[in-house]
C-alpha positions as CSV (number, residue, x, y, z in Angstrom):
1,M,-51.7,62.9,27.2
2,L,-51.3,59.3,28.5
3,A,-48.2,58.2,30.4
4,I,-47.4,54.7,31.6
5,V,-44.8,54.1,34.4
6,P,-44.0,50.6,35.7
7,S,-43.9,50.2,39.5
8,A,-44.7,47.5,42.1
9,T,-46.8,46.8,45.2
10,L,-46.8,44.2,47.9
11,H,-49.4,41.4,48.0
12,G,-48.8,39.3,51.2
13,L,-45.1,38.4,50.9
14,D,-44.9,38.7,47.1
15,G,-44.2,41.7,44.9
16,R,-46.5,42.4,42.0
17,L,-45.8,44.5,38.9
18,I,-48.1,47.5,38.5
19,R,-48.7,49.6,35.4
20,V,-49.3,53.1,36.6
21,E,-51.3,54.7,33.7
22,V,-51.7,58.5,34.1
23,D,-54.1,60.4,31.8
24,V,-53.7,64.2,31.9
25,A,-56.7,65.6,29.9
26,P,-58.5,68.9,29.4
27,G,-61.5,69.5,31.6
28,L,-62.4,70.5,35.1
29,P,-59.5,70.0,37.5
30,G,-59.7,66.8,39.4
31,F,-57.5,63.9,40.5
32,T,-59.0,60.4,40.5
33,I,-57.3,57.1,41.3
34,V,-58.9,53.9,40.2
35,G,-57.8,50.2,40.3
36,L,-58.8,48.9,43.8
37,A,-56.5,51.3,45.7
38,D,-56.6,51.3,49.5
39,A,-56.8,54.3,51.8
40,A,-53.1,54.9,51.8
41,L,-53.1,55.0,48.0
42,Q,-56.1,57.3,47.8
43,E,-54.2,59.7,50.0
44,A,-51.4,59.7,47.5
45,R,-53.3,62.5,45.7
46,E,-52.4,64.9,48.5
47,R,-48.9,63.7,48.8
48,V,-48.2,63.9,45.1
49,R,-49.8,67.3,44.8
50,G,-47.7,68.7,47.6
51,A,-44.5,67.0,46.4
52,L,-44.9,68.4,42.8
53,R,-45.4,71.9,44.0
54,N,-42.6,71.9,46.5
55,A,-40.2,70.3,44.1
56,G,-40.6,73.2,41.7
57,F,-42.9,71.6,39.2
58,V,-46.3,72.8,38.1
59,Y,-49.3,70.8,39.3
60,P,-51.4,70.8,36.1
61,P,-55.0,72.3,36.5
62,R,-56.5,69.5,34.4
63,R,-58.5,66.3,34.9
64,I,-56.0,63.7,36.1
65,T,-57.0,60.0,36.1
66,V,-54.6,57.4,37.4
67,N,-55.4,53.7,36.7
68,L,-53.4,51.1,38.6
69,A,-53.3,47.9,36.4
70,P,-54.2,45.1,36.7
71,A,-57.5,46.5,37.9
72,D,-58.6,43.3,39.7
73,L,-55.7,43.3,42.1
74,R,-56.0,45.2,45.4
75,K,-53.1,47.7,45.9
76,A,-52.0,48.8,49.3
77,G,-49.3,51.1,50.8
78,A,-47.4,54.1,49.4
79,S,-45.0,52.4,47.0
80,L,-46.7,53.9,43.9
81,D,-46.3,57.6,45.0
82,L,-43.2,58.2,43.0
83,A,-44.5,56.5,39.8
84,I,-47.8,58.5,40.0
85,A,-45.9,61.8,40.4
86,V,-43.5,61.1,37.5
87,G,-46.5,59.9,35.4
88,I,-48.2,63.3,35.9
89,L,-45.1,65.1,34.8
90,L,-44.8,62.9,31.7
91,G,-48.5,63.2,31.0
92,S,-48.4,67.0,31.3
93,E,-45.3,67.1,29.1
94,Q,-43.2,68.8,31.7
95,V,-40.7,65.9,31.3
96,R,-39.7,64.1,28.2
97,P,-38.3,60.6,28.9
98,A,-35.4,58.9,27.3
99,A,-35.9,55.5,25.7
100,G,-36.2,52.4,27.9
101,R,-38.4,51.3,30.8
102,T,-37.5,52.4,34.3
103,A,-39.6,51.3,37.2
104,L,-40.1,53.6,40.2
105,I,-40.8,52.6,43.8
106,G,-41.0,55.0,46.7
107,E,-43.2,57.1,49.0
108,L,-43.2,60.9,48.6
109,S,-43.3,63.4,51.3
110,L,-45.0,66.8,50.9
111,G,-41.6,68.3,50.4
112,G,-40.7,66.0,47.5
113,E,-38.4,63.7,49.4
114,V,-38.4,60.0,48.4
115,R,-38.8,57.6,51.3
116,S,-38.3,53.8,51.4
117,V,-41.3,51.5,51.8
118,P,-41.7,48.0,53.3
119,G,-41.2,45.1,50.8
120,V,-38.6,46.7,48.5
121,L,-36.8,43.3,48.1
122,P,-39.8,41.2,46.9
123,M,-41.1,44.1,44.8
124,V,-37.8,44.5,43.0
125,A,-37.6,40.7,42.6
126,A,-41.1,40.8,41.0
127,L,-39.9,43.5,38.5
128,A,-36.8,41.4,37.6
129,R,-39.0,38.3,36.9
130,R,-41.2,40.4,34.6
131,G,-38.3,41.7,32.5
132,I,-37.8,45.1,34.0
133,R,-34.0,45.9,33.9
134,R,-33.8,49.3,35.7
135,V,-35.5,50.5,38.9
136,V,-35.3,53.7,41.0
137,V,-35.8,53.4,44.7
138,A,-35.1,55.6,47.8
139,T,-31.4,55.9,48.6
140,G,-31.9,54.0,51.9
141,A,-33.3,51.0,50.1
142,V,-30.5,50.6,47.5
143,E,-28.6,47.9,49.3
144,E,-31.7,45.9,49.9
145,A,-32.8,46.2,46.2
146,R,-29.4,45.2,45.0
147,L,-29.7,41.8,46.6
148,V,-31.8,40.9,43.5
149,E,-29.8,39.6,40.5
150,G,-30.4,40.9,37.0
151,I,-31.7,44.5,37.6
152,E,-29.9,47.8,37.7
153,V,-30.8,49.8,40.9
154,T,-30.4,53.5,41.4
155,G,-31.2,55.4,44.6
156,V,-32.6,58.9,44.8
157,D,-33.3,61.2,47.7
158,A,-35.9,63.5,46.1
159,L,-38.4,63.7,43.3
160,I,-36.2,66.0,41.3
161,G,-33.5,63.2,41.3
162,A,-35.9,60.7,39.9
163,V,-36.9,63.1,37.1
164,E,-33.2,63.7,36.2
165,L,-32.8,59.9,35.9
166,I,-35.9,59.6,33.7
167,R,-34.5,62.3,31.4
168,A,-31.1,60.7,31.2
169,R,-30.3,58.1,28.6
170,R,-29.3,55.6,31.2
171,P,-29.7,55.6,35.0
172,R,-26.4,55.9,36.7
173,R,-25.2,53.7,39.6
174,V,-24.7,55.2,43.0
175,A,-22.0,52.8,44.0
176,A,-20.5,49.4,43.0
177,S,-22.9,46.6,43.4
178,P,-22.2,44.1,46.3
179,P,-22.2,40.3,45.7
180,R,-25.6,38.9,44.7
181,I,-27.2,35.6,44.7
182,E,-29.7,34.1,42.2
183,L,-33.4,34.9,42.9
184,V,-35.8,32.2,44.2
185,E,-39.6,32.3,43.5
186,H,-41.1,32.1,47.0
187,P,-40.0,33.9,50.2
188,S,-39.9,32.1,53.5
189,E,-38.5,33.7,56.7
190,A,-37.5,36.6,59.0
191,D,-34.5,37.7,61.1
192,P,-34.7,39.6,64.3
193,A,-31.0,40.3,64.6
194,D,-30.8,43.0,61.9
195,G,-33.7,45.2,62.6
196,P,-36.6,46.1,64.9
197,Q,-39.0,43.4,65.9
198,P,-42.5,44.7,66.4
199,A,-44.7,42.7,68.9
200,A,-41.8,40.4,69.7
201,L,-39.0,40.2,72.2
202,A,-35.8,41.6,70.7
203,V,-32.9,39.5,72.1
204,R,-30.2,42.2,72.6
205,R,-27.6,39.8,74.1
206,V,-27.7,36.1,73.5
207,P,-26.7,34.3,76.8
208,D,-24.2,31.5,76.6
209,L,-25.4,28.1,77.4
210,A,-22.7,27.9,80.1
211,E,-24.8,30.4,82.1
212,V,-27.5,27.7,82.6
213,R,-26.3,25.7,85.5
214,G,-27.8,22.8,87.4
215,Q,-30.2,21.7,84.7
216,P,-28.5,18.8,82.8
217,E,-31.8,17.3,81.7
218,A,-33.1,20.5,80.3
219,R,-29.8,21.3,78.5
220,R,-29.9,17.8,76.9
221,G,-33.5,18.2,75.9
222,L,-32.8,21.6,74.2
223,E,-29.9,20.1,72.3
224,I,-32.1,17.2,71.0
225,A,-34.9,19.6,70.1
226,L,-32.6,22.0,68.1
227,S,-30.8,19.1,66.4
228,G,-34.0,17.7,65.0
229,R,-36.2,20.8,65.0
230,H,-38.6,19.3,67.4
231,G,-41.2,21.1,69.5
232,L,-40.1,21.6,73.2
233,L,-41.9,22.5,76.4
234,L,-40.1,23.6,79.5
235,L,-42.1,23.0,82.7
236,G,-40.9,24.3,86.1
237,P,-41.3,26.8,88.9
238,P,-40.3,30.4,88.6
239,G,-36.6,31.0,88.7
240,S,-35.6,27.5,87.5
241,G,-34.0,29.0,84.3
242,K,-36.7,28.3,81.7
243,T,-36.5,31.7,79.9
244,L,-32.7,31.9,80.3
245,L,-32.3,28.5,78.6
246,A,-34.6,29.5,75.8
247,R,-32.7,32.7,75.2
248,T,-29.5,30.8,74.5
249,I,-31.1,29.3,71.3
250,P,-29.9,31.9,68.8
251,G,-26.3,31.0,69.7
252,L,-26.9,27.3,69.2
253,L,-28.4,27.4,65.7
254,P,-26.3,27.1,62.5
255,P,-26.5,29.9,59.9
256,L,-29.0,29.7,57.1
257,D,-28.0,28.6,53.6
258,D,-28.3,30.9,50.6
259,A,-31.9,30.0,49.7
260,A,-33.2,30.1,53.2
261,A,-31.3,33.4,53.9
262,L,-32.9,35.0,50.9
263,A,-36.3,33.8,51.9
264,A,-35.7,35.1,55.4
265,T,-34.8,38.5,54.1
266,M,-37.8,38.5,51.8
267,I,-40.1,38.1,54.8
268,A,-38.2,40.7,56.9
269,S,-38.5,43.1,54.0
270,A,-42.2,42.6,53.6
271,A,-42.7,43.0,57.3
272,G,-40.9,46.3,57.3
273,E,-38.1,45.1,59.5
274,G,-35.5,47.3,57.9
275,P,-33.0,48.7,57.1
276,I,-31.8,45.6,55.2
277,R,-28.3,45.7,54.0
278,T,-27.4,42.1,53.5
279,L,-29.0,38.7,53.6
280,H,-30.2,37.5,57.0
281,R,-28.1,34.5,57.9
282,R,-29.2,34.0,61.5
283,P,-32.3,31.9,61.9
284,P,-35.2,33.9,63.4
285,F,-36.0,33.8,67.1
286,R,-39.4,35.3,67.8
287,A,-40.8,35.7,71.4
288,P,-44.2,37.4,71.3
289,H,-45.9,38.5,74.6
290,H,-48.8,36.4,75.8
291,T,-51.2,39.3,75.1
292,I,-50.7,38.9,71.3
293,S,-53.8,38.8,69.2
294,Y,-54.9,36.0,66.8
295,A,-54.2,38.1,63.7
296,A,-50.7,39.1,65.0
297,M,-49.9,35.5,65.6
298,V,-51.1,33.9,62.3
299,G,-51.1,37.0,60.1
300,G,-53.9,39.0,58.4
301,G,-55.2,42.5,58.7
302,P,-56.1,44.9,55.9
303,R,-52.8,44.4,54.1
304,L,-52.5,40.6,54.7
305,S,-49.4,41.2,56.8
306,P,-47.4,38.1,58.0
307,G,-47.8,37.1,61.6
308,E,-45.3,35.7,64.2
309,V,-45.6,32.1,62.8
310,T,-44.3,33.4,59.5
311,L,-41.7,35.7,61.0
312,A,-40.4,32.7,62.8
313,D,-40.4,30.5,59.6
314,Q,-37.4,28.1,59.6
315,G,-36.5,29.5,63.0
316,V,-37.8,29.3,66.6
317,L,-41.1,30.6,68.0
318,F,-40.7,30.9,71.8
319,L,-43.9,31.3,73.8
320,D,-43.2,32.1,77.5
321,E,-46.0,31.5,80.0
322,L,-47.8,29.3,77.5
323,P,-51.1,28.9,79.4
324,E,-51.5,32.7,79.6
325,F,-51.9,33.0,75.8
326,D,-55.5,33.2,74.5
327,R,-56.9,29.7,73.7
328,D,-57.8,30.7,70.2
329,V,-54.2,31.9,69.6
330,L,-52.8,28.6,70.8
331,E,-55.2,26.6,68.8
332,S,-54.2,28.6,65.7
333,L,-50.7,27.0,65.9
334,R,-51.9,23.5,65.3
335,Q,-52.3,23.6,61.5
336,P,-49.0,25.5,60.9
337,M,-47.1,23.1,63.0
338,E,-48.3,20.2,60.9
339,E,-48.3,21.8,57.4
340,G,-45.6,24.4,57.7
341,R,-47.8,27.1,56.2
342,V,-50.9,29.2,57.0
343,A,-53.6,30.2,54.6
344,I,-55.2,33.7,55.1
345,A,-58.4,34.9,53.4
346,R,-59.8,38.4,54.0
347,A,-62.5,40.3,52.1
348,G,-61.8,38.8,48.7
349,R,-58.1,38.5,49.2
350,A,-56.2,35.3,50.0
351,T,-52.6,34.3,50.4
352,I,-50.5,31.5,51.8
353,F,-47.7,32.4,54.2
354,P,-44.8,30.0,55.1
355,A,-44.7,28.9,58.7
356,R,-42.1,26.2,59.2
357,F,-41.2,27.2,62.7
358,Q,-40.0,25.2,65.7
359,L,-42.1,25.8,68.8
360,V,-40.3,26.2,72.1
361,A,-42.6,27.0,75.0
362,A,-42.2,27.5,78.8
363,M,-44.8,27.3,81.6
364,N,-45.3,27.1,85.3
365,P,-47.0,24.1,86.8
366,C,-49.8,26.3,88.2
367,P,-50.8,30.0,88.6
368,C,-48.6,30.5,91.7
369,G,-45.9,28.4,90.1
370,Y,-45.1,25.9,92.8
371,A,-47.4,22.9,92.4
372,G,-45.4,19.7,92.8
373,T,-42.3,21.4,94.2
374,E,-40.8,21.6,97.6
375,R,-42.5,24.9,98.2
376,A,-46.2,24.8,99.2
377,C,-48.6,25.6,96.4
378,A,-51.1,28.4,97.1
379,C,-53.6,27.3,94.4
380,P,-56.9,25.9,95.8
381,G,-58.5,22.7,94.7
382,T,-58.0,21.7,91.0
383,V,-56.7,25.1,89.9
384,A,-53.3,23.7,89.0
385,E,-54.8,20.9,86.8
386,R,-57.1,23.4,85.1
387,Y,-54.2,25.7,84.5
388,Q,-52.2,23.0,82.7
389,R,-55.3,22.0,80.7
390,R,-55.4,25.4,79.1
391,V,-53.0,23.8,76.7
392,S,-55.3,21.5,74.7
393,G,-54.7,17.9,74.1
394,P,-54.2,18.2,70.3
395,L,-51.6,21.0,70.9
396,R,-49.9,18.9,73.6
397,D,-49.7,16.0,71.2
398,R,-47.8,18.2,68.7
399,I,-45.0,18.9,71.2
400,D,-42.2,16.3,70.9
401,L,-40.2,16.9,74.1
402,W,-41.3,17.7,77.6
403,V,-38.7,18.8,80.1
404,S,-39.2,19.3,83.8
405,M,-36.9,21.9,85.3
406,P,-36.8,21.7,89.1
407,R,-35.5,24.4,91.5
408,V,-31.8,24.8,91.1
409,A,-29.8,23.9,94.2
410,P,-27.6,26.8,95.4
411,L,-24.5,24.7,95.3
412,A,-25.0,24.1,91.5
413,L,-25.1,27.9,91.0
414,V,-21.9,28.7,92.8
415,G,-19.8,25.5,92.5
416,G,-19.4,22.3,90.6
417,P,-18.0,21.6,87.2
418,E,-18.3,24.2,84.4
419,P,-21.0,23.2,82.0
420,E,-20.5,23.1,78.2
421,D,-20.7,26.5,76.4
422,S,-22.8,27.3,73.4
423,S,-20.1,26.8,70.8
424,T,-19.5,23.2,71.8
425,V,-23.2,22.3,71.7
426,A,-23.7,24.3,68.5
427,R,-21.2,22.1,66.7
428,R,-23.0,19.0,67.7
429,V,-26.3,20.5,66.6
430,A,-24.9,21.5,63.2
431,I,-23.5,18.0,62.6
432,A,-26.8,16.3,63.6
433,R,-28.7,18.6,61.3
434,A,-26.3,17.9,58.4
435,T,-26.7,14.2,59.0
436,A,-30.5,14.4,58.8
437,A,-30.4,16.7,55.7
438,G,-28.3,14.1,54.0
439,R,-31.0,11.4,54.3
440,G,-33.5,13.0,52.0
441,P,-35.7,16.0,51.0
442,A,-37.4,16.4,54.4
443,G,-34.3,18.2,55.6
444,D,-34.8,17.6,59.3
445,N,-36.1,14.8,61.5
446,G,-39.0,16.9,62.8
447,R,-40.7,16.6,59.4
448,L,-40.2,12.9,58.8
449,T,-43.4,10.9,58.5
450,G,-44.8,7.6,57.2
451,R,-42.4,5.4,55.1
452,S,-39.6,7.9,55.1
453,L,-39.6,7.9,58.9
454,R,-39.5,4.1,59.1
455,V,-36.7,4.0,56.6
456,A,-34.7,6.6,58.4
457,C,-35.0,4.8,61.8
458,R,-33.9,1.3,60.5
459,L,-35.6,-0.4,63.4
460,S,-34.7,-4.0,64.2
461,A,-37.3,-6.5,65.3
462,A,-36.4,-5.9,69.0
463,A,-36.6,-2.1,68.5
464,E,-40.0,-2.4,66.8
465,R,-41.3,-4.3,69.8
466,R,-40.0,-1.6,72.1
467,V,-41.8,1.1,70.2
468,V,-45.0,-0.8,70.4
469,L,-44.6,-1.4,74.1
470,L,-43.9,2.2,74.9
471,A,-46.7,3.5,72.7
472,E,-49.3,1.0,74.1
473,M,-48.4,1.8,77.7
474,E,-49.0,5.5,77.0
475,R,-52.0,4.9,74.7
476,A,-50.2,7.2,72.3
477,S,-51.9,8.4,69.1
478,G,-50.5,7.7,65.7
479,R,-49.0,11.2,65.7
480,G,-47.5,10.6,69.2
481,T,-45.9,7.3,68.1
482,E,-44.3,9.0,65.1
483,R,-43.0,11.8,67.3
484,L,-41.4,9.2,69.6
485,L,-39.6,7.8,66.6
486,R,-38.5,11.2,65.3
487,V,-37.0,12.2,68.6
488,A,-35.3,8.8,68.8
489,R,-33.8,9.3,65.3
490,T,-32.4,12.6,66.4
491,I,-30.8,11.1,69.5
492,A,-29.3,8.4,67.3
493,D,-27.9,11.1,65.0
494,L,-26.3,12.9,68.0
495,A,-24.7,9.6,68.9
496,G,-23.5,8.9,65.4
497,A,-25.6,5.7,65.1
498,E,-26.9,4.4,61.8
499,A,-30.0,2.8,63.3
500,V,-32.4,3.6,66.2
501,S,-31.9,1.2,69.1
502,D,-33.7,0.6,72.4
503,E,-31.4,3.1,74.2
504,H,-32.4,5.9,71.8
505,L,-36.1,5.0,72.1
506,D,-35.9,5.0,76.0
507,E,-34.4,8.4,76.1
508,A,-36.9,9.7,73.6
509,A,-39.7,8.3,75.8
510,W,-38.2,10.0,78.8
511,F,-38.7,13.3,77.2
512,R,-42.4,12.6,76.4
513,P,-45.1,13.6,78.8
514,T,-45.3,12.0,82.2
515,D,-47.4,9.0,81.2
516,L,-44.9,7.8,78.6
517,R,-41.9,8.6,80.9
518,L,-43.4,6.2,83.5
519,A,-44.1,3.7,80.8
520,S,-40.5,3.8,79.8
521,A,-39.4,3.2,83.4
522,E,-41.7,0.3,83.8
523,A,-40.7,-1.3,80.5
524,G,-37.1,-1.1,81.5
């Protein structure tokens, strides 16, 4: 007998509806799965066989064929286990279903327990878009699945519970449904605060900005960078506070709006960063170690999993000890920084991941860390210069603000006025971002380009001449000139100014690499 059970699988960050077709026919006993199933799905034969027997059902000694439609879509993971098991029970007539279509998502243990799988949120969203109105998931994934509007969600702990629901006329609710929001089509981002963060630094406690003392220029540079979502590089010797300053970032960022929060939660779900109980409102802050691989940074692998650039989408990607990263890994950041997305193709599979992240990086001036400081550098010859050149010119040109962080004087650490705390600076950052968002669809100054950038800056004739002078003295590229204007626009927003003036341009030039900083001083 043929049985058809709807389910879903994960393809990149998107869920896909899968028709699990199970044919239980007379013949020599056998269990075949067709439809481009990966190794985890092929192993479902053993999980399903053990789960049926240990749940008290009869494993039919017949020829069982499972087709996963559509046949041309590769399927991965264990999300179809529960649907396959129920399909076998239906096909062998051990269970007679009630009317209506109920989708099943979950992994089975050999004992018949139902376990949650990564990507429940995008998979349930895909079912809702395709008209499925009821879905059964593992109990631990109910809250995550109920973030999707327009579909009734029921949780079960074991295979026998799913069978009872299939037999019932209407699946029952486990608890009252929490507030929901309307579904958007494409996911976009991740949140480290609500779950484990594989391959990235989990920030357990966010330091307050008031803990960063004696670095007024760096504090100002960070505020400008976060206000306009500009790339930022912190350069200084060990112990100058680079990493501490970067770790204050989560406390300075405004919460995500509904659409961005849902997109962030979609990515977190697909990446397996559960349990997910509510939308992720905090922008992501990812800090991978410098030993990270190319695939872990940009995404890929057998299942086309998202990489750190996607997990940091609409948030911050912090790279400490920047020159220590593999050169290919660093070069892989260039296209996502410009386009806000990354295209991955592997063995006949392709997908596009969002990657609208803000890059914040930190580095020492040389391997020993003390070139150009009061302390003697132990690096011979041109080692310091070669060390800095590990960051290529094209990548350097994509970083808007460069901040030098000298050694902090002891007096600044133990005395002096108390610096501003995170809440004070966070309010200014939120206001500046709202000002930029009100100007147009770009949403932030870091994405302005071409005519929209010129319109936003409202340059006077004198300001235009100042831009030309600064750019010519640095021999800046077209990209570098635009980045100078973007930073100046953000500085003007922080000052509440309608147009960009010479004052804003000079401060923006001060935060460019050394050549333009010197050009600004000479022009003044």
